[in-house]
N, C-alpha and C positions, 0 to 999 in steps of 0.2 A: 574498167573493162565494160564493153557493151553488153546489153542484155542477152544478146545472142552470140556469145563468145565460145570459141573452140580452142582449147589449149593443147598444143602438141608438146608433150613432155620431153625436154632435152636433158637427159641424165648422163650424157657423154657417150652414149651408144645408140644405135638404131638408125634406121633409114629415114632420117629427118627430112632431107631435101625432097625425096620422092613423095613422102606422105604429105608434107605441107603443100607441095605443088598440086597434088591431086585434090586436097581439101579446098585450096584456094580456087581451083578451077570449078569445082562443084558449087562453091559458094558464090560465084559470080552472079550478079543480078539479085542477090538477096541481101539482107541486112546482117548476115553472119560475119563476124570478125575472126579470122584465124591467126593465132600467134604461136610462135615457137618460143618456149620459155623454160628457163631453169630456175624460176622463182617459185617458191612454195606458195606464196600468196596468190600468184596468178593461177596456179592449179586449183587452189581452194575457191577462188572467185569465179572461175569459168563455169559456164552452164553445161558444157560438154568437154570431155577430156579424151585425148587419143594418146595411147601409150605404144609408140613404135618399138620394135625389137628386131635385132639382127645379130646373129652370132651365137655364142655359147651361153646357155641358160645361167650357169654359175657366174660367168663374167658380167652378164647383164644385171643379175640380182646384186652382185657386189657393188657395181657402179651406181645402181639405183639407191642402195642404202647409203653409200658414201656421199652421194649428191645431196642427201638430206630430204629427198623428195618422196621416199617410200611411204611415210605416213600420210602425206597429202594425196598420193595416188590411191592408197587404200581407202581414205575418206571419200574420195571421188567415186571409187568403185561401189561404195555402199550407198551413196547419196545422189549421184548424178549419172546420166548416161556416160558410159566409158566404153571405148572401142580399142581393143588391143590388136595390134598388127603383128602377125607372125609370133615371134617369141614374146612380144608384149602381152598377148593374151595368155600364154602359158605361164607367164610370171605371176599371174593372179591366183593360181591354184595352190592348195595347201601341200599336196604331195602327188607324186606320180610313181608308177612302177615301170 
């Protein structure tokens, strides 16, 4: 992966197409590489991570855990810039009322 990589996490849910198209548009003319990925290593290797979300929180969390990407996303949130879109940002909180 390039030194300026942005991984859009594909865990089976989320608005991947609109998020990746927006990032690709913004990255035009730069050396940023935007990839949509379901691979743990890609998420761990990326300089920046985007976690899209769309739908029901419980369903999104279940799919993220089932995809095997949950630990990689949490690692990215603790160590790299991470941008959660819609439910993607809410998925990173410990609890809510």
